[in-house]
N, C-alpha and C positions, 0 to 999 in steps of 0.2 A: 495595476495596483502600485501604490507608492512604496518606494524601497524601505523606508523605516517601518511601515506597517507590515511588510513582508517579513523583515527581520524579527519584529516583535512576535508575530504568529509562529514563526519557526522556533524561536527561542522558548516560547510558552509550551509548545508541544514537545520540545526537547527536555525541558526542565520538569514538566508535569505531563508526561505522555499518558494518553487515555488507553485503557485496557492493557496496561503493562502487567505482566505476571502470568505465567502459565498455570493451568488448572489440571487436575487429575480427572479426566473424563474421556472415556473411549468413544464417545459419540462425536467428538471433534476430529476433523482431519488435521493432521500435523505435518508441516513441511519445514525444511530448513533451506535457507538461502544464504549464500556468502559471496563476498567480493574478494577474489584472490589478490587484488592489488592494494587492499587496505585491511583494517581490522573488522569491517562490517560483517557480522554474522547474526542472522535473525531466525529464531524459531517462531513460526506462525501457527496458531491453532484457530480453526474456523468451524463453526457449526452451521450447517445448511439443512433446512427442513422445508419440504414442499417447494423446492427451487428458490428459496429465499435465504439470504445471509442473515441469520438471527443473532449470532454472537461471534466475537473474535477476540483473541488475546495474542500477545507476543512477548518475547523476551530475547535477550542476547546482548552482545557488545557491539555498539555501533556509534558512528560519529553523529553530530547534531543533525546533519541533513538526513541521514538514513533513519535515525530514531524518530525525528519529527515527521518524516514522510510516512513512516509506518503508522504513527498515531493518527495523522490526518487521513490516510487511506482508510483505516478502520472506521473512523467517524463518518467518512464520506460514503462508504459502501454498506454500512450496517442498515438492515431493513430493506435493502434492495433485492429484487429478483436477480438471478444470475445474469439474465440477458441485459438488464439495466446496468449491472456492475461491469459487464464486459464492455459496454459502450463507454462508460466513464473511464475504464482502463485504456481503451483505444484512444480516447481524446487526450488522456494524460501522456501516453507515449508519443502521440503526435506533437503535443506541446513541447516535450523534452527534445524531440528530434527536429524541432523547428519547422514542422509541417503545419498545414492549416488545422485548426482545432476549434471546438465549440466551448468557449470559456464558461458558458452558463451551466454546464453539467458538472464542472469540476469543483465547485464550491471553494473551500479553503485551499484545495490542492493547487489552485492557480498561483499560489505564492512561489512556486518553483518555475515560473515562466522565464526567468533569466538564468536558470541553472545551466543552460546550454552554452553560456558564455564561459563556463569553466568545465571543459569536457571531462576532466577527471572526476567531477562531482555528479555527472549524469548517472553513473552506476549507483551512486549512493542514494539518489532520489528514486531510481527505478527498482532497486532491490526488493522492497516489500511488495511492489506491484507484480514483479515476476513471481514472487511467492504465492500471491493470490491466483495468478494464472495456473500455477501448479495445482493448487487446491481445486480449482474449477475443472481442470483436466481429470483429476482424480474422481470428482463427482460424476463427470460424464462417463468415465470408464466404468465406474460402479453401476451406473444406470444401464449401460450397454450390456453388462454381464448379468443383468437380472432376467 
């Protein structure tokens, strides 16, 4: 993807993030993720029904990379079954870690393909995805306790 288009997409999701703002609903799983090396701290709320991500919201204080990555992650994962979401998440982490990855499943998240060139920004891009991993672990734990 061309560098100017990447910047444009990141800026759009930073200035106008999708699903920003937490809601008061106990049916959502809420997790917090933060980056000790900068200001990034995100609260993520996700609603999963019948193994599918049906809604998600976030809020917090974060840089442009982290905020836009959260917005793009939510847009990319909404409507997916947990197993599909996990595959997208695996591919995203592989891309950030400069490993082989399948660009076709990442949709707009591919805008971070060059973030590995700035190692200090990798955590910024990964933070919300780690939050979603926490959510999925919580879902699986709850399923195992039934």
